[in-house]
C-alpha positions in Angstrom: -41.2 44.5 -70.0 -43.1 46.9 -72.3 -45.6 46.8 -70.6 -44.1 49.3 -68.2 -42.0 50.7 -70.8 -45.0 52.0 -72.3 -46.6 53.1 -69.5 -43.1 55.2 -69.0 -43.5 56.4 -72.0 -47.2 58.0 -71.9 -45.7 59.4 -68.6 -42.2 60.9 -70.4 -45.0 62.8 -72.6 -47.2 63.9 -70.3 -44.4 66.2 -69.1 -42.4 66.4 -72.4 -45.5 68.8 -73.4 -44.8 71.5 -70.7 -42.7 73.9 -72.4 -39.3 74.5 -71.1 -39.1 78.2 -70.6 -37.7 79.5 -67.7 -41.2 80.2 -66.1 -41.8 77.1 -66.3 -38.8 74.9 -65.0 -40.6 75.1 -61.6 -43.1 72.7 -63.7 -40.6 70.2 -63.9 -38.8 70.5 -61.2 -42.2 69.1 -59.5 -43.3 67.2 -62.5 -40.0 65.2 -61.9 -41.4 64.4 -58.8 -45.1 63.5 -59.6 -44.4 61.1 -62.4 -41.5 58.8 -60.5 -43.6 58.9 -56.5 -46.4 58.0 -59.1 -48.0 54.8 -58.2 -47.0 53.1 -61.5 -43.7 52.9 -60.1 -44.7 50.6 -57.5 -42.2 52.1 -54.8 -39.2 51.9 -57.2 -37.2 48.8 -54.9 -34.0 48.2 -55.8 -33.9 44.8 -58.5 -37.7 45.6 -58.9 -39.8 46.6 -62.1 -40.4 50.4 -60.7 -36.3 50.7 -60.1 -36.1 50.1 -64.0 -39.0 51.9 -64.6 -37.1 55.0 -63.3 -34.0 54.5 -64.4 -35.7 54.9 -67.7 -37.5 57.7 -67.0 -34.2 59.2 -65.2 -31.9 59.0 -68.7 -34.5 59.7 -70.6 -34.1 63.4 -69.0 -30.1 62.8 -68.8 -31.1 63.1 -72.5 -32.8 64.8 -73.0 -31.1 67.4 -70.7 -28.3 66.7 -72.7 -26.0 65.0 -70.4 -22.6 62.8 -71.6 -21.7 59.7 -70.5 -18.5 58.5 -69.3 -16.1 56.5 -71.1 -17.0 52.9 -71.6 -19.7 53.0 -69.6 -23.3 52.5 -72.3 -26.7 54.1 -71.6 -25.1 56.4 -68.0 -25.4 52.8 -66.7 -23.1 51.0 -63.9 -24.0 48.3 -62.4 -23.0 46.8 -59.1 -24.1 43.8 -57.3 -25.2 43.2 -53.4 -26.4 40.4 -50.7 -29.2 41.4 -48.6 -30.5 40.1 -45.4 -31.3 37.3 -47.2 -28.0 36.1 -48.1 -29.4 36.6 -51.5 -27.7 38.8 -54.7 -29.6 41.5 -55.7 -28.3 43.4 -58.9 -28.9 47.4 -58.2 -27.9 49.7 -61.3 -25.8 53.4 -60.9 -26.8 56.3 -63.6 -23.8 58.5 -64.1 -23.3 61.5 -66.2 -21.3 64.9 -66.5 -21.2 68.3 -67.9 -17.7 68.7 -68.5 -15.9 72.2 -66.8 -13.0 74.3 -67.0 -11.0 71.7 -64.9 -10.2 67.9 -64.7 -11.0 68.5 -60.6 -14.5 66.9 -60.8 -17.8 67.6 -58.0 -19.9 64.9 -57.6 -23.4 65.6 -57.4 -25.8 62.8 -56.0 -29.3 61.9 -54.6 -30.5 58.3 -54.9 -33.5 57.0 -56.8 -34.3 54.0 -55.0 -37.3 53.7 -52.1 -39.1 50.7 -50.3 -41.2 49.1 -52.6 -44.7 47.7 -51.4 -45.4 46.5 -47.8 -47.8 44.9 -47.3 -49.6 45.1 -50.5 -49.2 49.9 -49.9 -46.9 51.3 -52.6 -44.5 53.4 -50.8 -44.3 56.0 -53.4 -40.9 57.9 -51.7 -41.9 61.2 -52.9 -39.7 62.8 -50.6 -37.5 60.2 -49.9 -36.4 60.4 -52.7 -38.0 61.5 -56.2 -37.8 65.2 -54.8 -33.4 64.7 -54.6 -33.4 63.3 -57.9 -35.7 66.2 -59.4 -33.4 68.6 -58.3 -30.3 66.8 -59.8 -32.4 66.8 -63.0 -32.7 70.8 -62.7 -29.6 70.8 -61.4 -27.9 69.3 -64.6 -29.9 71.2 -67.3 -28.6 74.1 -65.2 -25.2 73.9 -65.6 -25.5 72.6 -69.6 -26.4 75.9 -70.4 -24.3 77.5 -67.8 -20.9 76.0 -68.2 -19.7 74.9 -64.0 -15.4 75.6 -63.1 -14.6 72.4 -61.7 -16.7 68.8 -64.2 -19.3 68.0 -62.5 -20.5 64.5 -62.6 -24.3 63.8 -62.2 -25.1 60.7 -60.2 -28.4 58.4 -59.5 -27.4 56.3 -57.1 -29.4 52.8 -56.6 -30.2 51.2 -52.7 -29.6 53.5 -50.8 -32.4 52.2 -48.9 -30.5 48.7 -48.3 -27.2 49.9 -46.5 -25.2 52.6 -48.9 -24.7 49.9 -51.8 -25.1 51.7 -54.7 -23.5 54.9 -53.5 -20.3 52.1 -51.9 -20.3 50.8 -55.5 -18.9 54.2 -56.9 -16.7 54.5 -54.1 -15.5 51.1 -54.1 -14.9 51.4 -58.5 -14.9 54.6 -59.5 -15.6 55.5 -62.9 -13.2 58.3 -62.4 -10.1 59.2 -60.4 -11.3 59.1 -56.8 -8.5 61.7 -56.3 -10.1 64.5 -58.8 -13.4 64.3 -56.6 -13.1 67.3 -54.4 -16.8 67.7 -53.1 -19.9 66.1 -52.8 -23.0 67.6 -52.7 -25.7 64.9 -52.0 -29.2 65.2 -51.4 -32.4 63.3 -49.5 -35.8 64.0 -48.9 -35.3 68.4 -49.5 -39.4 69.0 -50.8 -41.1 68.3 -47.1 -40.9 70.7 -44.6 -43.2 73.4 -42.9 -40.9 75.5 -41.3 -39.1 76.6 -44.7 -35.8 74.8 -42.6 -33.1 72.7 -45.5 -30.1 71.2 -43.2 -26.9 71.3 -44.7 -24.8 69.0 -43.2 -20.9 68.7 -43.2 -19.6 71.7 -42.4 -18.8 70.7 -38.8 -16.3 68.1 -40.7 -14.9 70.3 -43.7 -15.0 74.0 -41.7 -13.7 75.3 -45.3 -16.9 74.9 -47.4 -19.1 76.4 -44.1 -19.0 80.1 -45.7 -20.3 79.8 -49.0 -23.1 77.6 -47.6 -26.4 79.9 -47.2 -28.5 81.4 -50.1 -29.8 85.3 -50.9 -33.7 83.9 -50.6 -35.1 85.0 -48.0 -38.1 82.5 -48.6 -35.6 79.8 -47.5 -33.8 78.9 -44.0 -30.6 76.7 -44.9 -29.6 75.7 -41.3 -25.5 74.3 -40.9 -25.7 71.4 -38.0 -26.9 67.6 -37.5 -22.5 67.0 -38.5 -21.4 66.6 -35.1 -21.1 62.9 -33.5 -21.2 63.9 -30.6 -25.4 64.3 -31.7 -25.0 60.7 -32.1 -28.1 59.7 -33.8 -28.9 63.1 -35.2 -25.6 63.3 -36.6 -26.6 62.8 -40.4 -22.6 62.3 -41.4 -23.1 58.5 -42.4 -27.0 58.2 -42.9 -26.9 59.0 -46.5 -24.5 58.4 -50.0 -22.4 61.6 -48.6 -20.9 58.7 -46.1 -19.0 56.9 -48.3 -17.2 59.8 -49.7 -16.3 61.3 -46.4 -14.8 57.2 -45.4 -12.9 58.7 -48.4 -11.8 62.0 -46.4 -13.9 63.7 -49.2 -15.5 66.5 -48.0 -19.6 67.1 -48.7 -22.3 68.6 -48.2 -25.8 66.6 -47.1 -28.9 68.6 -47.8 -32.4 67.3 -46.6 -34.7 68.0 -44.1 -35.9 66.6 -40.7 -37.9 63.7 -40.5 -41.5 64.4 -40.5 -45.0 62.2 -39.9 -44.9 60.8 -44.0 -40.6 59.3 -43.4 -41.2 55.8 -44.5 -44.4 55.2 -44.7 -47.3 55.1 -47.7 -48.2 58.4 -47.1 -44.8 59.9 -48.2 -46.9 60.9 -51.9 -46.8 63.5 -53.9 -49.7 65.6 -52.2 -48.2 66.0 -49.3 -45.7 68.1 -50.1 -44.1 71.3 -49.6 -44.4 73.0 -53.6 -43.4 76.4 -52.6 -40.9 74.8 -50.1 -39.0 72.4 -52.3 -38.9 75.2 -55.6 -37.2 77.3 -52.7 -34.7 74.6 -51.5 -34.4 73.3 -55.3 -33.3 77.0 -55.6 -31.1 77.0 -53.0 -29.0 74.0 -54.0 -28.2 74.9 -57.2 -27.0 78.5 -55.9 -25.0 77.0 -53.3 -23.7 74.2 -56.1 -23.1 76.9 -58.1 -21.0 79.4 -55.4 -19.3 76.7 -54.2 -18.3 75.6 -57.9 -16.2 79.0 -58.5 -15.2 79.3 -55.2 -13.4 75.9 -54.0 -12.4 76.2 -58.4 -10.9 80.0 -57.5 -8.4 78.7 -54.3 -7.0 75.8 -56.3 -6.5 78.2 -58.9 -4.6 80.3 -56.1 -3.2 77.4 -54.5 -1.8 76.2 -58.3 0.3 79.5 -58.9 1.4 80.0 -55.0 3.2 76.4 -55.5 4.6 77.3 -59.2 6.0 80.3 -57.8 
């Protein structure tokens, strides 16, 4: 325990040497991916030393950013237990924090921090899958602590996505907040590796009311709606990441991700193989769209509330 916590501390210190100015926000984004996908974290498989190291790092970033703990939750951690395919009980831990908004209505911003660990003595570092999603979540958290949102934003780093979406399903089964107050899930899973500048936004097929707000004004990124029609079979991503747990409860979602690439679920999914320029633009676009959805859905709720009163 002490040895890997010391490793984590040294990595944190290396990050803290970067001053947090606006011009260096991209540096922090990339640094978060580089740290979480380094060999020291041993692929972040649920229930392992590497997963615990990832939690230590993410919690330290939550604290640095200034995110709040939910009531009755210590150190942002919500443990849960599930059985693996051998029938063994495995404990995972979701990390949950929030930024208070103008409304009690909530948006859950999520990404999973686990990956698949070590296979045949090779470390599967999961830089794109899904250190990139966590780094983007941290970027959004930092932005919204400085720019108060309309909704209360629940920032959730899910564990055990690779084991069958166990962390998100545990969250929905035993929610730490009122499910009725969750109006939207924005999930990010693989957002840093695409050679065409294409970022998919999945969810508007079932929830077309979100479609007008899912676009970016940045010409360097292509936001493509799709991969959410049930007729597409395996190319329908609706149930292929943590947004599925929310969709099962008819909570609208937007899932940001890229199409599978040559390094998907391979040992070559390393920091050196992501596309830094694409990733920076993708994360900025996700922030832009999240802010737009937060504001526009809030305005719609206020208008509807006034109509009801009248």
